[in-house]
N, C-alpha and C positions, 0 to 999 in steps of 0.2 A: 298522409305525408309521404313524399317520395324518399327513397334512400338517400338521394343527394341532399335534400333539405335537412333530413335528420343528421347527416354527417356535418353539414354546415352549422347546425345548431349546437352540436356537441362541443364542450369546451376543449380547447387544444391541450393535448397532453404535454406536461412540462418535461423538458429534457432532463434526465438525471444530471445532477451537478457532482462532478468527480474531482476531488482534491488529491493531487499526486504530490506527496512529499518525497523529495529526492528525484525530481522530474528530469534532471539533466543527465542522469545515468543512462546507460544503454537500456536498462529495464524500463525506466521512466519514459524514454523516447518511444520505445516499441509499444508500451501500453497506451500512451497518449494518442499515437496515430490510430491504433485499432479502435479505441474508445470514441474518438472523434468521428471516425468512419462509421461507427455504429450509432451515431446520433447523440452522444453525450456531450455535455458542456464541460470541458476540461479546464481546471485551474491548476497551473503549474507553479510549484514552489521549489526554490533552490537557493543555494548560498551565494551563487555568482551571477550577477545581472547580465554580463556579457554572454555567458553560456546559455542562460535562459533565452535570450534573444536569438542566438544562433541555433539552438536545438529545439526550441518550442515555438516555431513561427505560427502554428495553427491553433495554439491555445487561446481560449476565450480571454484569459488574463494571465499575466506572469507576475509573480511576487518573489522578491528577494527577501529572505528571512533567515535569521539564525534560530533554528528550531531547538537548540539547546537552551535558549533564553525564554523562560516562561512568559515574561512581560512582552517580548517581541511576538510570540505566538498568540498571546491574548489580543494584541493590536491587529495581527493578521486576521484573526477570527472576526473581530469587529468590522474590519474593512471589507472582508468578504460578505458578511451579512448585509452591510450597507449597499454593496454593489450587486450582489447576486442572490441574496437570500440565504437560506440554510443549505447545508451540504448533505448529499445523499450517500456518497461513497468516499471513504478515506483509504487510499492506497499508501501504505508506509513502505517506501522503497529506499529509505536512508540506511546506510550501513557501512560496510567495509570489512576487510579481513586482515587479521594479524595472526601469525603463527609463532612458533618458538620451538626450541629443542627441549623436549621432555618437560617435566613439571618445573624443574629449576630454571628453565628458560622462559617461563611465562612472566614477562616483565610487567612492572607496575605501569610503565608508560603505555604498553599495548592495552592493558586492562582498562585504564582510564579513557583511552581513545575509543575502545569498543563500547564501553559503558555509556559514554557521552553520545556517540554517533548512533547507537542502536537504542538503548534503553531510555536515555533522557529525552531524545526526540520523540520516541513512541509515547512516553508518559505525558509529555507536554501536549502533543497534538491530540491524543485521545481524551485527556481530561477536558480540553477546551472544545472539542467537537462531538463528544459522545452524545450530548443532548440532541444535537442535530440528527444523529443516526437513530436514536430512539424515536424521534418524532417523524422520521421519514417513512413513507409507505414501503420502502425497500432499502433500509439502511444497511450498509456494508462496510466492514473493516477487514483488510487483509494485509498480512505481512509476508515477507519471504524468510523462511527459516531454513534450517540445515539438517541433513541426515546425522550430523555429528551430535545432535541432542540425544539421540537414542543409540549412538555408537561412539561413545567418548574415547578419545585418545589423549595421551599425555601431551603431545605436541600441539593439540588443538584445545586445550583445557580452557583457556581464557575465552576463546571464541564460542565454544560450545556452551559454556556456562552462561554467557550473556544471551545467546539465542534461546536457551532454556528459560531464562528469566522473561524474555520477550514473549515466548509462548504462554507462560503462566499469566502474564498480564492480559494477553488477548483472551485467554480462557476465562479470566475473571469478567471481562466485558461480555463474553458469550453468556455467562451465567446471568448477568444483568439483563441481556436481551431476552433470555428465556422467561424472565419474570415480568419484564416491562415492555418488550417489543418483539413478540414472536415472529413478526414479519421481517426482522432484521437478522443479520448473521455476522459473526466475527470468526475468522479462521486463519490458519497458518498454511501457506504453501510451502512444501518441503522439497528441497533440491540438494544434490551433491554439490553442484556449482552451476552458475549461469555463464552463458557465453553469448556474444553478439554474432557468432558465426552461424551460418545456415545449418540445418539438420544434417546435410550431407558432409559439411566440413567440420562440424563440431567434434571435439574430443569425445571419446567413448564415455558414456555416463553423465555427460554434461547436459544441461537443459538449455536449449536456445531461447533467447528472450522472446522470440516470436511465439513460443509455446506459452510463456507467461502472459503475453498479451491476449492470446485466445482465452485463457482462464479469466483474465480481467473482464473481458466482454461478457463471458458467461455469468459473471456475478450480477449483471443487470437483469437477468431473468428472475421472475418470482420464485421459481423452483430452487434457486440458490439459497433460500432461507434454510433449507434442510441441512446445509453445510455448517450451520452454527456450532461452534465448539469443536470442529474437526481439524485434523492434520491431513492436508490433501497433497499427496505425492504427485508432482508434475511429471509428465512424460520426459524421457531422456532420448538423446540422439542415438 
């Protein structure tokens, strides 16, 4: 049998299905572009339909969804399964930042905002898609965390505490993967702050979203399974 015939008879490799939560952010846009260029099928999820159309023109599908609503995310999962099958990669890029003046300036309003935008969306999406990641030949979960988790300051207490909780949740999933899916990985990317500026123009210490996008593409490699349960510090400008 010729090499050409063998190649023709081999089943076509399925493109990895990547679900990006928070797809219309600068991070989401950069990751989507890089992943699509790498051959992945990108499904974009955001809260605003117009922004999805504007910023995600190349996505295989765009979904408007309130990720703080468990029932809405459950419907999203069922729709994705019907249209595309199971998901291989979940990039959780939903978040936001709120600071304050010392401990007494850590407001309840900011706390509830951060808890909903970071933790609630992470819990909902992972509870409903984790079985996909376990079953995938290369399941991946990644979030963007903060240096403030290991370097707490009074003015950043709300934000750092929520990010620490998010990392704990991801590490719990990593433990699950260790037991049930050693080919999969759950990890936290760590940055001081992200910027949509180029490496030449970015503020010192910031991580350009292009660096995040490169890390997202690297997740598609089988070797990325060894990153399970780790905190990965991304390069800075």
